[in-house]
C-alpha positions in Angstrom: 90.6 -76.6 139.3 91.5 -73.0 140.4 93.7 -72.5 137.4 91.1 -73.8 135.1 88.6 -71.5 136.5 91.1 -68.7 136.1 91.6 -69.7 132.5 88.0 -69.4 131.7 87.4 -66.1 133.7 90.3 -64.5 132.1 89.2 -65.2 128.6 85.6 -64.1 129.4 86.9 -60.9 131.0 88.9 -60.2 127.9 85.9 -60.7 125.6 83.8 -58.4 127.9 86.5 -55.6 128.0 87.1 -55.7 124.2 83.3 -55.7 123.6 82.9 -52.5 125.8 85.8 -50.8 124.1 84.3 -51.4 120.7 81.0 -50.1 121.9 82.5 -46.9 123.4 84.6 -46.2 120.3 81.6 -46.8 118.0 83.7 -49.1 115.8 80.6 -51.2 114.8 78.7 -48.1 113.6 81.7 -46.9 111.7 81.9 -50.2 109.9 78.1 -50.1 109.1 78.5 -46.6 107.7 81.1 -48.0 105.2 78.8 -50.9 104.2 80.1 -53.5 106.6 77.2 -55.1 108.2 79.0 -56.9 111.0 77.9 -57.8 114.5 81.1 -57.4 116.3 79.8 -58.6 119.6 78.5 -61.9 118.1 81.7 -62.3 116.1 83.8 -61.8 119.2 81.9 -64.4 121.1 82.2 -66.9 118.3 85.8 -66.2 118.1 86.3 -66.6 121.8 84.4 -70.0 121.8 86.5 -71.4 119.0 89.7 -70.0 120.3 89.3 -71.1 123.9 87.8 -74.4 123.0 90.7 -75.5 120.9 93.1 -74.4 123.5 91.2 -76.1 126.4 90.9 -79.4 124.4 94.6 -79.4 123.7 95.4 -78.9 127.4 92.9 -81.7 128.5 94.4 -84.3 126.2 98.0 -83.1 126.7 99.1 -86.2 128.6 97.4 -88.6 126.3 98.8 -87.0 123.2 102.3 -86.6 124.6 102.5 -90.3 125.3 101.3 -91.2 121.8 103.6 -88.7 120.0 106.7 -89.8 121.9 105.9 -93.4 122.7 106.6 -92.7 126.4 106.1 -95.6 128.7 105.0 -94.7 132.3 107.0 -96.4 135.0 104.3 -98.3 137.1 106.7 -100.7 138.6 110.4 -99.9 138.3 112.5 -102.5 136.4 116.0 -101.4 137.3 117.9 -99.0 139.6 117.5 -96.0 137.1 113.8 -96.3 137.0 113.7 -96.6 140.7 115.9 -93.5 141.2 113.7 -91.5 138.7 110.5 -92.3 140.7 112.1 -91.6 144.1 113.6 -88.3 142.9 110.4 -87.0 141.3 108.3 -88.1 144.3 110.8 -86.2 146.7 110.7 -83.1 144.5 106.9 -83.2 144.1 106.6 -83.2 148.0 108.9 -80.3 148.2 107.0 -78.4 145.5 103.7 -79.1 147.2 102.1 -81.0 144.3 100.7 -84.4 143.7 103.0 -87.2 142.5 103.2 -86.9 138.6 103.3 -89.9 136.3 107.0 -90.6 135.4 107.8 -92.0 131.9 110.7 -92.8 129.7 110.6 -92.4 126.0 113.1 -93.9 123.5 115.1 -91.2 121.9 118.8 -90.3 121.6 117.8 -86.7 122.1 118.9 -85.4 125.5 115.6 -83.9 126.7 112.7 -84.1 129.1 109.2 -82.5 129.3 106.3 -82.1 131.6 102.6 -81.7 130.7 99.0 -82.2 132.0 96.2 -79.9 132.8 96.4 -80.4 136.5 99.4 -79.9 138.7 98.2 -82.8 140.8 97.8 -85.1 137.8 100.7 -84.4 135.5 103.3 -86.2 133.5 107.1 -85.8 133.7 109.0 -87.7 130.9 112.6 -88.1 130.2 114.4 -89.4 127.1 116.6 -92.6 127.1 119.3 -90.2 125.7 119.2 -88.1 128.9 119.5 -91.2 131.2 122.5 -92.4 129.1 124.3 -89.0 128.7 123.8 -87.1 132.0 125.2 -87.5 135.4 122.9 -88.1 138.3 123.1 -84.6 139.7 122.5 -83.1 136.3 119.4 -85.4 135.6 118.1 -84.5 139.2 118.2 -80.8 138.1 116.4 -81.6 134.9 113.6 -83.4 136.8 113.5 -80.5 139.3 113.0 -78.1 136.2 110.1 -80.2 135.0 108.5 -80.5 138.4 108.7 -76.8 138.7 106.8 -76.3 135.4 104.1 -78.5 137.0 104.1 -76.6 140.2 104.0 -73.2 138.4 101.0 -74.4 136.3 102.8 -73.5 133.3 100.8 -75.7 131.0 97.6 -73.9 132.0 99.2 -70.5 131.7 100.5 -71.2 128.1 97.0 -72.6 127.2 95.4 -69.4 128.5 97.7 -67.2 126.6 97.1 -69.4 123.5 93.4 -69.2 123.9 93.4 -65.3 124.1 95.6 -64.9 121.0 93.7 -67.5 119.1 90.5 -65.5 119.8 91.9 -62.2 118.5 93.6 -64.0 115.4 90.1 -65.4 114.5 88.3 -62.2 115.2 90.5 -59.7 113.4 90.9 -61.9 110.4 87.2 -62.2 109.9 86.9 -58.4 110.4 89.6 -57.7 107.7 87.8 -60.3 105.4 84.4 -58.5 105.9 85.9 -55.0 105.1 87.7 -56.1 102.0 84.7 -58.0 100.8 82.2 -55.2 101.4 84.2 -52.0 100.9 86.7 -53.0 98.3 84.9 -55.6 96.2 81.4 -54.2 97.0 79.8 -57.6 97.8 76.2 -56.8 98.8 74.8 -60.2 99.9 76.4 -63.2 101.5 80.2 -63.7 101.2 82.2 -63.4 98.0 85.5 -65.1 97.3 87.4 -62.0 98.5 86.0 -62.6 102.1 87.4 -66.2 102.2 90.7 -65.5 100.5 91.4 -62.4 102.6 90.3 -64.0 105.9 92.6 -67.0 105.3 95.6 -64.6 104.4 94.9 -62.3 107.4 94.6 -65.4 109.8 98.0 -66.7 108.7 99.6 -63.3 109.1 98.0 -62.6 112.5 98.7 -66.1 113.5 102.5 -65.5 112.9 102.5 -62.3 114.8 100.4 -63.9 117.6 102.9 -66.7 117.9 105.6 -64.2 118.9 103.5 -63.4 121.9 103.0 -67.0 122.9 106.8 -67.7 122.5 107.6 -64.7 124.7 105.5 -66.1 127.5 107.2 -69.5 126.9 110.6 -68.2 127.3 109.7 -66.3 130.5 108.5 -69.5 132.1 111.6 -71.3 131.3 113.5 -68.8 133.4 111.0 -69.4 136.2 111.4 -73.2 135.9 115.2 -72.9 136.0 114.9 -70.9 139.1 112.5 -73.5 140.6 114.8 -76.2 139.6 117.6 -74.5 141.4 115.6 -74.3 144.5 114.7 -78.0 144.5 117.9 -79.5 143.4 120.5 -76.8 144.0 121.7 -73.9 141.7 125.0 -75.5 140.8 123.3 -78.7 139.8 120.9 -76.7 137.6 123.7 -74.8 136.0 125.7 -78.0 135.5 122.7 -79.5 133.7 122.3 -76.6 131.3 126.0 -76.6 130.7 125.8 -80.3 129.8 123.1 -79.5 127.2 125.2 -76.6 125.9 128.3 -79.0 125.4 126.3 -81.7 123.6 125.3 -79.2 120.7 122.4 -81.5 119.9 119.3 -80.0 118.3 116.1 -81.0 120.0 113.8 -83.5 118.3 110.6 -83.3 120.4 107.4 -83.1 118.3 106.3 -79.5 117.5 103.4 -79.7 119.9 105.7 -80.5 122.8 108.7 -78.2 122.0 107.6 -75.6 124.5 107.5 -78.2 127.3 111.0 -79.7 126.8 114.0 -78.5 128.8 116.1 -78.3 125.5 114.9 -76.6 122.3 116.6 -75.2 119.1 117.2 -71.5 119.3 118.3 -68.9 116.7 119.4 -65.3 116.4 117.8 -62.1 115.0 114.1 -62.2 114.2 114.0 -66.0 114.5 114.8 -65.5 118.3 111.3 -64.0 118.7 109.7 -67.3 117.7 111.8 -69.6 119.9 110.1 -71.4 122.8 113.3 -71.3 124.9 116.0 -68.6 125.6 119.5 -69.4 124.7 121.2 -71.7 127.1 124.0 -69.2 127.9 121.3 -66.6 128.9 119.6 -69.1 131.2 122.8 -70.0 132.8 123.7 -66.3 133.3 120.3 -65.7 135.0 120.9 -68.6 137.4 124.3 -67.3 138.4 122.8 -63.9 139.2 120.2 -65.5 141.6 120.5 -64.5 145.2 121.7 -67.2 147.5 
């Protein structure tokens, strides 16, 4: 609940600061002088409500939607030694990390991957693919589980939702401002909204959304390094390195649904500008960071 409270307070604080800055700079009066009759404070609040609400709802239903998208089956009563080992390992790691026992699930996929999600670190979900169970050694799988448990313990799902909510707010806000300016100043619409407002707002929202996604992906990559470090503490650095090397040797693209891509341990990466929009750093960089860890 603390993180949820921080999520809401941070977004409210951002709205308050931006509103004060606009007031001090006299932006609203400048727009009005150019024929743009726009209440920036009201627009900012509306944008914040839309941006934060969408992000919060996605977080709230993350466990439910993850199960439906992947077909993950929660292990309520282990049916074999592999399932029993999964439960015992996650339980031990959760106790070490100081969090409640997550639900543990398996989803049917040849993809060697795992993910964690949930809006509460004491009521989360850790899921592994059948491909991971079949293709990884026990020590490597232990490190992967530790990585996912670290995501939960770090509250990464809430953090990413917070960042997403903030950038959603600004994408909505600035796209509407651009639409108003073009509609009123360029096309001289005097009453209501002309076609230029809707067209420009949509185009601006797409462009700003692309730029904003680079910010979200940056935070996603940072939290992968933190989860790797946490996994190294829970399972051992060499096991964590071995797990990443195994993923590196498989050369298999990740197949998690787009909504879950940021939460898997493995994801496709690219070079150049494409790297700015990747949820995960390259495996070689993650391995190098682990090797540089103290201890």
